[in-house]
C-alpha positions in Angstrom: -13.7 -29.1 -3.7 -16.3 -31.8 -2.6 -19.5 -32.0 -4.7 -22.8 -33.8 -4.1 -23.2 -37.4 -5.1 -19.6 -38.2 -6.2 -18.9 -41.6 -7.7 -17.6 -43.9 -5.1 -15.5 -47.1 -4.9 -14.3 -48.9 -1.9 -12.2 -46.3 0.0 -11.1 -44.3 -3.1 -13.4 -42.3 -5.2 -13.1 -39.7 -8.0 -15.0 -36.7 -6.8 -14.4 -34.1 -9.6 -13.2 -33.6 -13.1 -11.4 -30.3 -12.7 -10.7 -27.8 -15.5 -8.0 -25.3 -14.5 -8.8 -22.1 -16.4 -5.4 -20.5 -15.7 -3.4 -23.5 -17.0 -6.1 -24.5 -19.5 -5.6 -28.1 -18.4 -7.8 -30.9 -17.1 -7.3 -32.9 -13.9 -9.2 -35.7 -12.0 -9.6 -35.2 -8.3 -9.6 -38.3 -6.1 -10.5 -38.7 -2.4 -9.1 -41.3 -0.1 -8.8 -42.1 3.6 -5.7 -40.4 5.0 -2.9 -41.4 7.4 -3.0 -38.3 9.5 -6.5 -36.9 8.6 -9.8 -38.7 7.8 -9.7 -37.7 4.2 -7.2 -36.5 1.7 -7.6 -35.4 -1.9 -5.1 -35.8 -4.8 -5.3 -33.8 -8.0 -4.0 -35.9 -10.9 -3.4 -34.6 -14.4 -5.6 -36.3 -17.0 -2.6 -37.5 -19.0 -1.4 -39.4 -15.9 -4.5 -41.6 -15.5 -2.6 -44.9 -15.1 -3.1 -46.9 -11.9 0.6 -46.3 -10.9 0.3 -42.5 -11.5 -2.9 -42.3 -9.4 -1.2 -44.3 -6.6 1.9 -42.0 -6.6 -0.3 -38.9 -6.3 -2.4 -40.4 -3.5 0.7 -41.5 -1.6 2.2 -38.1 -1.9 -0.9 -36.6 -0.3 -0.7 -39.0 2.6 -3.4 -41.4 1.5 -4.1 -44.8 3.2 -4.4 -47.2 0.3 -6.3 -50.5 0.2 -4.4 -53.8 0.5 -2.0 -54.4 -2.4 -4.0 -57.2 -3.9 -7.1 -55.0 -4.0 -5.6 -51.7 -5.3 -5.5 -52.5 -8.9 -9.2 -53.2 -9.3 -10.4 -50.4 -6.9 -8.3 -47.7 -8.6 -9.1 -48.9 -12.1 -12.8 -48.6 -11.3 -12.3 -45.1 -9.9 -10.4 -44.0 -13.0 -13.2 -45.2 -15.3 -15.9 -43.4 -13.3 -17.4 -40.1 -14.3 -17.6 -37.2 -11.8 -19.1 -33.7 -11.7 -17.2 -31.0 -13.6 -15.6 -28.2 -11.6 -13.8 -25.2 -12.9 -10.9 -23.7 -11.1 -10.9 -19.9 -11.7 -7.8 -18.4 -13.3 -7.7 -15.6 -10.8 -9.5 -14.0 -7.9 -11.8 -11.0 -8.2 -14.7 -10.3 -10.6 -15.6 -13.2 -12.9 -18.6 -11.4 -14.2 -21.1 -8.9 -12.9 -22.6 -11.4 -10.5 -19.7 -13.7 -9.6 -16.8 -12.8 -7.4 -13.8 -15.1 -6.5 -12.3 -14.6 -3.1 -9.3 -16.4 -1.7 -11.4 -19.1 -0.1 -14.7 -19.2 -1.9 -16.6 -18.1 -4.9 -19.6 -15.8 -4.4 -22.3 -15.7 -7.0 -25.6 -13.9 -7.3 -26.7 -16.5 -9.9 -29.1 -19.2 -9.0 -27.6 -21.7 -11.4 -24.2 -21.9 -13.0 -20.9 -23.8 -13.2 -19.3 -25.0 -10.1 -16.3 -22.8 -9.6 -13.5 -22.9 -7.0 -10.8 -20.3 -6.2 -7.3 -20.6 -7.8 -5.0 -22.7 -5.8 -2.2 -20.2 -6.1 -4.2 -17.7 -4.0 -2.8 -19.3 -0.8 0.9 -18.8 -1.8 2.9 -16.9 0.8 1.2 -14.7 3.4 -2.3 -15.2 1.9 -2.2 -18.6 3.5 -2.7 -16.8 6.9 -6.2 -15.6 5.8 -8.8 -17.7 7.6 -12.4 -17.6 8.7 -12.6 -17.6 12.5 -15.5 -16.9 14.8 -18.6 -15.4 13.1 -19.8 -12.1 11.6 -21.9 -11.1 14.5 -19.0 -11.1 17.0 -16.7 -9.4 14.4 -19.3 -6.6 14.0 -19.5 -6.2 17.8 -15.7 -5.8 17.9 -15.7 -3.3 15.0 -17.8 -0.9 17.0 -14.4 0.3 18.3 -13.8 1.7 14.8 -16.3 4.6 15.4 -13.7 6.1 17.7 -10.9 6.2 15.1 -10.7 8.0 11.7 -7.8 5.7 10.7 -9.7 2.5 11.5 -12.7 3.7 9.5 -10.5 4.5 6.6 -8.8 1.1 6.7 -12.1 -0.7 6.7 -13.4 1.5 3.9 -10.3 0.5 1.8 -10.9 -3.2 2.3 -14.6 -2.9 1.3 -13.7 -0.6 -1.6 -11.4 -3.2 -3.3 -14.3 -4.7 -5.4 -15.7 -1.2 -6.1 -12.6 -0.1 -8.1 -13.8 -2.0 -11.2 -17.4 -0.9 -10.7 -16.4 2.7 -10.4 -14.0 2.3 -13.4 -11.2 3.8 -11.4 -7.5 3.0 -11.8 -5.4 1.3 -9.1 -4.1 3.5 -6.2 -2.5 2.9 -2.8 -2.9 4.4 0.7 -0.1 4.8 3.2 -1.3 5.2 6.8 1.6 6.9 8.5 2.4 8.0 12.0 4.9 7.5 14.8 5.7 4.2 16.4 3.1 3.0 18.9 0.4 5.3 17.6 -1.7 2.4 16.4 -1.4 2.7 12.6 -0.7 -1.1 12.2 -3.7 -1.9 14.4 -5.9 0.3 12.2 -4.6 -1.5 9.2 -5.1 -4.9 10.8 -8.7 -4.0 11.7 -9.4 -3.5 8.0 -7.4 -6.6 7.0 -9.4 -8.8 9.5 -12.4 -8.4 7.2 -10.3 -10.4 4.6 -9.2 -13.0 7.2 -6.0 -11.7 8.8 -5.7 -11.9 12.5 -2.1 -10.7 13.4 0.1 -7.9 12.2 3.0 -10.3 11.5 0.9 -12.3 9.1 0.4 -9.4 6.7 2.4 -9.1 3.5 5.4 -6.8 3.5 7.7 -5.1 1.0 10.5 -7.4 2.1 9.9 -9.4 -1.2 11.4 -9.7 -4.6 9.8 -7.7 -7.5 8.5 -11.0 -8.9 7.0 -11.9 -5.5 5.2 -8.6 -5.2 3.8 -8.9 -8.6 2.6 -12.4 -7.8 0.8 -11.2 -4.7 -0.7 -8.3 -6.5 -2.2 -10.7 -9.1 -3.5 -12.9 -6.2 -5.3 -9.9 -4.7 -7.0 -8.8 -7.9 -10.1 -6.7 -7.1 -9.1 -6.8 -3.4 -7.4 -4.5 -1.0 -3.9 -5.6 -0.4 -2.7 -4.9 3.2 1.1 -4.4 3.3 2.6 -3.9 6.8 5.3 -1.3 7.6 7.0 -0.2 4.4 10.2 0.4 6.4 10.9 -3.3 6.1 11.5 -3.0 2.3 14.5 -4.9 1.0 17.8 -3.1 0.9 17.7 -0.9 4.1 16.2 2.4 5.0 18.1 4.3 2.3 16.2 2.3 -0.3 12.7 2.5 1.1 11.7 5.2 -1.3 13.0 3.3 -4.3 10.9 0.3 -3.2 7.8 2.5 -2.7 8.1 4.2 -6.0 8.7 0.9 -7.9 5.7 -0.7 -6.2 3.5 2.4 -6.9 4.2 2.2 -10.6 4.1 -1.6 -10.9 0.8 -1.9 -9.0 -0.5 1.3 -10.6 -0.1 0.0 -14.1 -2.1 -3.1 -13.1 0.0 -5.5 -15.2 2.4 -8.3 -14.3 5.8 -8.5 -15.9 5.7 -9.7 -19.5 7.9 -12.8 -19.7 9.3 -14.9 -22.5 7.0 -17.7 -23.7 9.6 -20.2 -22.6 9.2 -19.3 -19.0 7.4 -22.0 -17.0 3.9 -20.9 -16.3 3.8 -18.4 -19.1 0.8 -18.3 -21.4 2.5 -17.3 -24.6 4.2 -14.3 -23.0 0.8 -12.7 -22.0 1.0 -10.6 -18.8 -1.7 -11.0 -16.1 -3.7 -7.8 -15.4 -5.1 -6.9 -12.1 -6.9 -4.2 -10.1 -5.7 -3.8 -6.5 -5.9 -1.3 -3.7 -2.7 -1.6 -1.5 -3.2 -0.4 2.1 0.2 0.2 3.7 1.5 1.5 7.0 4.7 3.5 7.7 6.3 5.8 10.2 6.8 8.3 7.4 4.8 9.7 4.6 5.7 8.9 1.0 7.0 12.5 0.5 9.1 12.2 3.6 10.7 9.0 2.3 11.3 10.7 -1.0 12.9 13.7 0.7 15.2 11.4 2.7 16.4 10.2 -0.6 16.9 13.7 -1.9 14.1 13.4 -4.4 10.6 14.7 -5.0 7.6 12.8 -6.3 6.0 13.7 -9.6 2.3 14.3 -9.9 1.5 10.9 -11.3 3.1 9.2 -8.4 1.4 11.5 -5.9 -2.0 10.6 -7.2 -1.2 6.9 -7.2 0.4 6.7 -3.7 -1.5 8.7 -1.2 -0.2 9.3 2.3 -2.7 9.8 5.1 -1.7 10.8 8.7 -3.3 8.7 11.4 -3.0 11.4 14.2 -5.5 14.3 14.4 -6.0 17.2 16.7 -2.9 16.5 18.7 -3.9 13.0 19.7 -1.1 10.5 20.5 -3.0 7.5 19.1 -5.4 6.6 16.3 -8.4 7.2 18.7 -9.1 10.8 17.7 -12.8 10.3 18.1 -12.8 8.9 21.7 -15.9 9.4 23.8 -16.2 13.1 24.9 -17.3 11.9 28.3 -13.8 10.6 29.1 -11.8 12.6 31.5 -8.3 13.5 30.4 -6.8 11.3 33.1 -8.9 8.3 31.9 -8.2 8.6 28.2 -4.8 6.8 28.1 -6.1 3.8 30.0 -9.3 3.7 27.8 -7.1 3.7 24.6 -4.9 0.9 25.9 -8.0 -1.1 26.6 -9.2 -0.7 23.0 -5.8 -1.8 21.7 -5.8 -4.8 24.0 -9.3 -5.9 23.0 -8.4 -5.7 19.3 -5.2 -7.5 19.8 -6.8 -10.4 21.7 -10.0 -10.8 19.8 -9.1 -10.3 16.2 -7.2 -13.6 15.8 -10.4 -15.4 16.7 -12.9 -13.1 14.9 -12.1 -12.6 11.2 -12.7 -13.4 7.6 -16.5 -13.4 7.3 -17.1 -9.7 6.7 -15.6 -9.4 3.2 -17.5 -12.5 1.9 -20.8 -11.1 3.3 -20.1 -7.7 1.7 -19.4 -9.3 -1.7 -22.5 -11.5 -1.4 -24.6 -8.4 -0.9 -23.0 -6.7 -3.9 -23.3 -9.6 -6.3 -27.0 -10.1 -5.5 -27.9 -6.6 -6.8 -25.3 -5.5 -9.4 -27.5 -2.9 -11.1 -28.3 -1.2 -7.8 -24.7 -1.2 -6.8 -23.5 0.2 -10.1 -25.9 3.1 -9.8 -25.1 3.8 -6.2 -21.4 3.8 -6.6 -21.7 6.6 -9.1 -24.0 8.5 -6.8 -21.8 8.1 -3.7 -18.5 9.1 -5.5 -20.2 12.2 -6.9 -21.7 13.0 -3.5 -18.2 12.8 -1.9 -16.6 14.9 -4.6 -19.3 17.6 -4.2 -18.6 17.8 -0.5 -14.8 18.1 -0.8 -13.7 19.5 -4.1 -13.0 23.3 -4.2 -12.9 25.5 -7.3 -9.1 26.2 -6.9 -8.0 22.6 -6.5 -5.3 21.3 -8.8 -6.1 18.3 -11.1 -3.9 16.1 -8.8 -6.0 17.0 -5.8 -9.2 16.5 -7.6 -8.0 13.1 -8.6 -7.2 12.2 -5.0 -10.6 13.4 -3.9 -12.2 11.1 -6.5 -10.3 8.2 -5.2 -11.4 8.9 -1.6 -14.9 8.9 -3.1 -14.4 5.3 -4.1 -13.3 4.5 -0.5 -16.4 6.3 0.8 -18.6 4.3 -1.6 -17.1 1.0 -0.5 -17.6 1.6 3.2 -21.0 3.1 2.7 -22.2 0.0 0.9 -20.8 -2.2 3.5 -22.8 -0.3 6.1 -25.9 -0.5 4.0 -25.3 -4.2 3.6 -25.3 -4.6 7.4 -21.7 -5.7 7.4 -20.0 -2.7 8.9 -21.6 -1.5 12.2 -21.0 2.2 11.7 -23.2 5.3 11.5 -23.3 6.5 7.9 -23.0 10.2 8.7 -20.1 9.7 11.1 -18.4 7.4 8.7 -18.7 10.0 5.9 -17.3 12.7 8.2 -14.3 10.5 8.9 -13.5 9.8 5.3 -13.8 13.5 4.5 -11.5 14.3 7.4 -8.9 11.7 6.2 -9.1 13.1 2.6 -8.5 16.7 3.7 -5.6 15.6 5.9 -4.1 13.8 2.9 -4.5 16.9 0.7 -3.0 19.1 3.4 0.1 17.0 3.6 0.9 17.3 -0.1 4.1 19.3 -0.5 3.9 22.8 -2.0 7.4 23.2 -3.6 7.0 27.0 -4.1 5.9 27.7 -0.6 8.8 25.5 0.7 11.2 27.4 -1.5 10.1 30.7 -0.2 10.4 29.6 3.4 13.9 28.2 2.7 15.1 31.3 1.0 13.9 33.3 4.0 15.9 31.0 6.3 19.0 31.4 4.0 18.6 35.2 4.0 18.6 35.3 7.8 21.6 33.0 8.0 23.6 34.9 5.3 23.0 38.2 7.1 23.7 36.8 10.5 26.7 36.8 12.8 27.9 33.3 11.9 28.7 34.5 8.4 31.4 37.1 9.1 31.5 40.5 7.5 35.2 40.7 6.3 35.1 44.5 6.3 34.4 44.6 10.0 37.2 42.1 10.8 40.7 42.6 12.0 43.6 40.8 10.3 43.8 38.4 13.3 40.1 37.6 13.1 40.5 36.9 9.4 43.3 34.5 10.2 41.0 32.6 12.6 38.2 32.4 10.1 38.1 28.5 10.2 35.7 28.5 13.2 33.0 30.5 11.3 30.3 29.2 9.0 31.3 31.6 6.2 32.2 35.1 5.2 30.7 38.0 3.1 32.3 40.9 1.4 30.9 43.9 -0.4 31.0 43.7 -4.2 29.8 46.6 -6.3 26.3 47.3 -4.9 25.8 43.8 -3.6 27.4 41.0 -1.6 29.8 38.2 -2.4 29.2 35.4 0.1 31.0 32.1 0.8 29.6 29.4 3.1 30.9 26.0 4.0 29.1 23.4 1.9 28.1 21.2 4.8 26.9 24.2 6.9 24.8 25.4 4.0 23.2 21.9 3.6 22.4 21.9 7.3 20.3 25.0 7.1 17.5 23.1 5.3 15.4 20.1 6.5 16.2 17.7 3.6 18.6 17.1 0.7 15.8 17.8 -1.7 15.1 21.2 -0.3 18.8 22.0 -0.3 19.1 21.1 -3.9 15.9 23.1 -4.7 17.5 26.3 -3.2 20.8 25.7 -5.1 19.0 25.2 -8.4 17.0 28.4 -7.8 20.2 30.3 -7.1 21.8 28.9 -10.2 18.8 29.7 -12.4 18.7 33.3 -11.1 22.4 33.7 -11.8 23.4 34.1 -8.1 25.4 30.8 -7.8 29.2 30.9 -8.7 30.2 27.3 -9.7 32.4 25.7 -12.3 30.8 22.3 -12.9 27.7 21.6 -15.0 24.5 21.1 -13.1 23.7 17.4 -12.8 20.4 15.6 -12.5 21.6 13.2 -9.7 21.2 13.5 -6.0 24.6 15.0 -5.3 25.2 18.7 -4.9 28.9 18.6 -5.8 28.2 20.5 -9.0 27.3 23.5 -6.9 30.4 23.5 -4.8 33.8 25.2 -5.3 37.2 24.9 -3.6 37.5 28.4 -2.2 40.6 29.8 -0.5 39.4 31.4 2.8 40.9 34.4 4.5 42.8 32.1 6.8 44.5 30.5 3.8 42.7 27.2 4.0 40.8 25.8 1.0 37.3 24.6 1.8 34.4 23.0 -0.1 32.1 26.0 -0.2 29.0 27.4 -1.7 29.8 30.7 -3.4 27.0 33.2 -3.9 26.9 36.7 -5.4 23.8 38.9 -4.8 24.3 42.0 -7.0 21.3 43.8 -5.5 22.0 42.7 -1.9 19.8 40.5 0.2 16.6 41.7 -1.4 17.6 39.5 -4.4 16.4 36.6 -2.3 12.8 37.9 -2.3 12.3 37.3 -6.0 10.8 33.8 -5.6 
C-alpha cells in the first residue's frame, strides 16, 4: 500500500487516496506509529473525513497518537493533504492482457500504468495462509523431487495452468487426485499449492464450508487453481459427499456466483460475480466411486467438468511411480519416506514465489503466450486423441492439453525445474489413466448380468423340482428358488441377497431396470426415479410358508435370455 513520496505530517500522514473498484467507493489511507508494531495503516471512507472519525479509525488499528493538545492540528493537516491515487482491484486474476492480480501482488508487463493493489477480501478464510517464504531458487531445488511422481507433476501443471484457462478460452473444470490413505495424494496436491504460497496440508481450503463460502473462495481464486484438500471432509457426512461434489462441480463449472437481491449487503444491483477457476482436489475415492456409493451415476456434463485421476501407477504403493531405476527393491520404501519427509519439512519455509514468477513471464509476452498455448494444446490432443473416442473423452483430453500448456510454459519460463519431454509423458500418462477410469455402463451391465446368470443357476438358488417336501419346508436358509415355467424359469431371490451380488447400489439398480425393460421382472409397483429399489420387490410366499421381500424374475427362454445385453 505504501507509495513513493507520501505527504507527511508529524507522526501521522496520508499515504494514499484509494479507489476500491469493487465497492466503487473512495478511501483515504493514513499511516501512523503503532502500539505493537512500528507502523499501522487505517483506511478511512472519504465521507468520514472529520478529525474524530480519522482518530477512531487510527485507534481501531492500534495507532499511537500524538498528545491530545497536538492531535487536532496534525490530523487536520493530514486530512487536507493530497496523496498518490491507488486503485484496489475488484478481483484477482486477469485485469487485461498484460496485468494479473494475485492474492498478494499485482503483476504487470506494462512499463507505466495506474498503481493497483489486490482486493482486500482475497485474504478471507484459508487464503490468509498463503505466504511468500524462502526464495524461488530453493523452491526449485526442492521441486526436483517432482520428476519422480506423475501426480506431483500433474498438480504443479494444474497450478500453473490456472491463468492459462482464459488464454486458451476453455471453461472451468476440476481435477480430483484420488488414491488410498497414506499414498501421498495430499502431498502431491500441496507441492502444487506451494507455488501459490501454501505450506501445510491443514491450511488448504476444504469442502467443509457453506455454499456461500465456497462461492466466495471461488471468486477469490479467479484465474487461479484452487486447491481443496480431502473431499471426504464435506459437510454432512460420508453419505453426502457426492452431493457436495456434484454441487461444487456445477457451481464452479458455471463460473458465476449466486445472484442475490439488490438489498443484500455487498450486492452491486443484484449482479453476480463471474470467475474462472481450476479446482485441484484430493480424495480417497474417485468421483464415480462417490456417486456409486450414493446409488447414482454421473452424467456426461459432470464427467467432463470433474475429472478423477488416480495417483498410483504400475502397482506402486505411493505417488513415486517414477522413482530412480537404480534403487534396489529393498531401498525403495526408505527412499520414498525420505522424499515425503523432505517435502513436509521444507515446504513451509519455501513457497509462494513460483506462481508470481510464472505470471511475470506470461504478462511480459502476451502475444507469444497466446500463440504457444494454442500450439501446445493442439500438440497434446494430437498425441492422445484416438479416432474412436467419444466427445466426452475428447473434451477431457483438451482439458489435459491446457494443463500441459501451463506446465510447459512454467518450464520454459525457468520456474518449474523439470525436463519438458518427461513432463509431457507424465501428463499424457495421467490423462490416459483418467480416461481409463471412466465407467462403461454397458460393459458393467454385461459383467453384472453374467454374475447374475451364474448365481441364478447355482446351488444357492434351489431347484424346487429336485427338492423333497422336507427340503422345501426348510427353504428359509437358501438365497432363492427356481421352478420350470413353460420353456423357461421362474426365479425368486431374497431382495437383500440379490443386491449383495453387485458391487454398488447403482449397478444393482441398472440390472433391475434392464430386467424390467426386457419384460423379465415381475413387480407390481411403478418404477421410480429415486435411489430405492423397493419398486422392484414383491412380497412372495416361499415354499416354507414365509413371506419374504423378494426379486421375482421370469426368463421365458431360460438363462440364455440374460445374454441379450
